C-alpha positions in Angstrom: -31.7 2.3 -4.5 -32.7 3.2 -8.0 -34.6 0.7 -10.0 -35.9 0.6 -13.6 -37.5 -2.1 -15.7 -36.1 -2.1 -19.2 -37.0 -4.0 -22.4 -34.6 -6.5 -23.8 -34.6 -8.8 -26.8 -36.0 -11.6 -24.7 -38.4 -9.7 -22.5 -38.3 -7.4 -19.5 -35.3 -6.9 -17.1 -35.4 -5.2 -13.7 -32.2 -3.3 -13.0 -31.5 -2.0 -9.5 -28.3 -0.2 -8.3 -27.3 1.8 -5.3 -28.2 5.5 -5.5 -26.5 6.5 -2.1 -23.1 5.8 -0.8 -24.5 4.0 2.3 -26.0 1.4 -0.1 -22.6 0.6 -1.8 -20.7 -2.5 -0.6 -17.0 -2.6 -0.2 -16.8 -5.6 -2.6 -18.6 -3.7 -5.3 -16.2 -0.8 -5.0 -13.3 -3.2 -5.1 -14.6 -4.9 -8.3 -15.1 -1.5 -10.0 -11.6 -0.2 -9.2 -10.1 -3.5 -10.4 -11.2 -2.6 -13.9 -8.6 -0.2 -15.5 -11.0 1.4 -18.0 -14.4 1.1 -16.3 -17.4 1.8 -18.5 -20.9 2.7 -17.2 -22.0 -0.7 -18.4 -19.3 -2.4 -16.4 -20.3 -0.4 -13.3 -24.0 -1.1 -13.8 -23.2 -4.8 -14.1 -21.2 -4.9 -10.9 -23.7 -2.7 -8.9 -26.8 -4.6 -10.1 -25.4 -8.1 -10.2 -26.6 -8.5 -13.8 -24.2 -9.9 -16.3 -22.8 -7.8 -19.2 -24.3 -10.3 -21.6 -27.8 -9.6 -20.3 -27.3 -5.8 -20.2 -26.1 -5.8 -23.9 -29.5 -7.2 -24.9 -31.3 -4.1 -23.6 -33.1 -2.6 -26.7 -32.7 1.1 -26.0 -29.3 2.3 -24.7 -30.9 5.5 -23.4 -32.5 3.4 -20.7 -29.1 3.4 -19.0 -28.9 7.2 -18.7 -30.6 7.3 -15.3 -28.0 4.8 -14.0 -25.1 6.8 -15.4 -26.2 9.8 -13.4 -26.3 7.7 -10.2 -22.9 6.3 -10.9 -21.4 9.8 -11.3 -23.0 10.9 -8.0 -21.5 7.8 -6.3 -18.1 8.6 -7.8 -18.1 12.2 -6.5 -19.1 11.0 -3.0 -16.4 8.3 -2.9 -13.7 10.9 -3.4 -14.3 12.2 0.1 -15.2 9.0 1.9 -11.7 8.0 2.9 -11.3 11.3 4.8 -14.3 10.6 6.9 -13.7 10.3 10.6 -17.2 9.1 11.5 -16.6 5.6 12.9 -19.7 3.4 13.6 -20.1 2.0 17.1 -21.1 -1.4 15.9 -20.7 -3.5 12.7 -23.3 -6.1 11.7 -22.3 -9.4 9.9 -24.3 -12.2 8.4 -22.4 -15.3 9.4 -23.8 -18.8 8.5 -27.2 -17.2 8.2 -27.0 -15.6 11.6 -26.8 -11.9 12.3 -23.8 -11.0 14.5 -23.3 -7.5 16.0 -19.7 -6.6 16.8 -18.6 -3.5 18.7 -15.8 -1.3 17.3 -13.1 -0.5 19.8 -12.0 3.0 19.3 -8.2 2.5 19.7 -8.5 -0.4 17.2 -5.9 -2.4 19.2 -5.3 -5.6 17.3 -5.8 -8.9 19.1 -4.8 -11.6 19.3 -1.1 -11.3 18.5 -1.4 -13.2 15.2 -3.9 -10.8 13.9 -1.7 -7.9 14.8 1.3 -9.3 13.1 -0.6 -10.2 9.9 -2.1 -6.7 9.8 1.4 -5.2 10.4 2.7 -7.2 7.4 -0.1 -5.9 5.2 0.5 -2.3 6.2 4.3 -2.7 5.7 3.9 -4.0 2.2 1.4 -1.2 1.3 3.9 1.4 2.5 6.8 -0.3 0.7 4.8 -0.3 -2.6 3.8 3.4 -2.0 7.5 4.5 -1.4 8.7 2.5 -4.5 6.2 4.4 -6.6 6.3 7.9 -5.1 9.6 8.1 -3.2 10.3 8.5 0.5 9.9 12.3 0.7 6.8 13.1 2.7 5.3 9.7 1.9 3.0 9.9 4.9 1.2 12.9 3.4 0.3 11.1 0.2 -0.2 7.5 1.5 -3.5 5.9 0.8 -3.9 2.1 1.3 -5.4 0.0 -1.4 -9.0 -1.3 -1.0 -7.5 -4.8 -0.9 -5.3 -3.9 2.0 -8.1 -2.2 3.9 -10.2 -5.4 3.3 -7.5 -7.7 4.6 -6.7 -5.6 7.7 -10.4 -5.5 8.6 -10.6 -9.3 8.1 -7.8 -9.8 10.6 -9.4 -7.3 13.0 -12.9 -8.7 12.9 -12.4 -12.4 12.3 -12.2 -13.6 16.0 -14.6 -10.9 17.2 -17.3 -11.8 14.7 -17.0 -15.6 14.6 -16.0 -16.4 18.2 -13.3 -18.7 16.8 -9.7 -18.9 17.9 -7.2 -17.2 15.5 -6.2 -18.9 12.3 -4.3 -16.9 9.7 -5.8 -18.5 6.7 -9.3 -18.4 7.9 -8.9 -14.8 8.9 -7.6 -14.1 5.4 -10.6 -15.9 3.9 -12.9 -13.8 6.1 -12.2 -11.0 3.7 -15.1 -12.3 1.6 -17.4 -11.5 4.5 -15.8 -8.0 4.9 -16.6 -7.3 1.3 -20.3 -7.4 2.2 -19.9 -4.4 4.5 -21.0 -1.0 3.3 -18.2 1.3 2.3 -19.4 4.0 4.7 -18.7 1.5 7.5 -15.6 -0.3 6.3 -13.5 2.5 4.9 -13.6 5.0 7.8 -12.7 2.1 10.2 -9.8 1.0 7.9 -8.6 4.6 7.6 -8.6 5.0 11.4 -6.8 1.8 11.9 -4.1 2.7 9.4 -3.6 6.2 10.8 -3.5 4.9 14.4 -0.9 2.4 13.4 1.2 5.0 11.6 1.0 7.5 14.4 1.8 5.0 17.1 4.9 3.9 15.1 6.4 7.3 14.2 8.3 7.9 17.5 10.4 4.8 17.1 13.7 5.7 15.5 14.3 3.8 12.3 11.1 1.7 12.8 9.8 1.9 9.2 13.2 1.2 7.7 13.6 -2.0 9.8 10.0 -3.0 9.2 10.1 -2.5 5.4 13.3 -4.3 4.7 12.0 -7.9 5.0 9.2 -7.0 2.6 11.6 -6.6 -0.3 11.9 -10.4 -0.3 8.3 -11.3 0.5 6.1 -13.3 -1.9 3.4 -11.3 -3.7 0.5 -13.6 -2.8 -0.8 -11.4 0.0 -1.7 -8.4 -2.1 -2.2 -7.6 -5.8 -1.2 -4.2 -7.1 -2.2 -1.2 -5.1 -5.5 0.6 -6.0 -5.6 4.2 -4.8 -9.0 4.5 -3.0 -9.0 8.2 -3.3 -9.5 7.9 -7.1 -13.0 6.9 -8.2 
């Protein structure tokens, strides 16, 4: 973390933001990429948890320079994160004030069946959106799932494992809020591996994607907002 106390119109303000990728949370990255024209001040606000209104009361704007350098460094690191194949053995959650450690199964098989089907639907819509935007030619080579889709798939994958509850689609979807607290260096490589494993296991089936994608042309849009390419900082 990088921390600095700055002078404001009303007193002193302590600002602390991540300086290393391992300190960045998935939810923070999602918030930043949801802003079309992200300024350094927007990023500092999201990373520090301090409102823009408070930051705008800082007396000397040059106080933000050190944070701008840290944000630029994080942006450069994020470019390569999605290609990481280093998958953690365990993920740690804070659930109802209790620390829960969950093992990561390497083949990322989805269980129970409801979680698998919900994840398949998320992936299908991501692929459909990508093909609509970029065309069908070699779409696998350029396909990058949105952060929102990664978050939703991980919520389905970890909900029962982390909570010990039986499967409930709506509670699993809501578990995405807990997934957002994971570090990006944990969450994104797991999500990437899951998406790639799913794609590879499906390719040999003749016409599989065509059959899978057709129903999604009629699906409601509530499951996902517009796709955010996670390879772009």
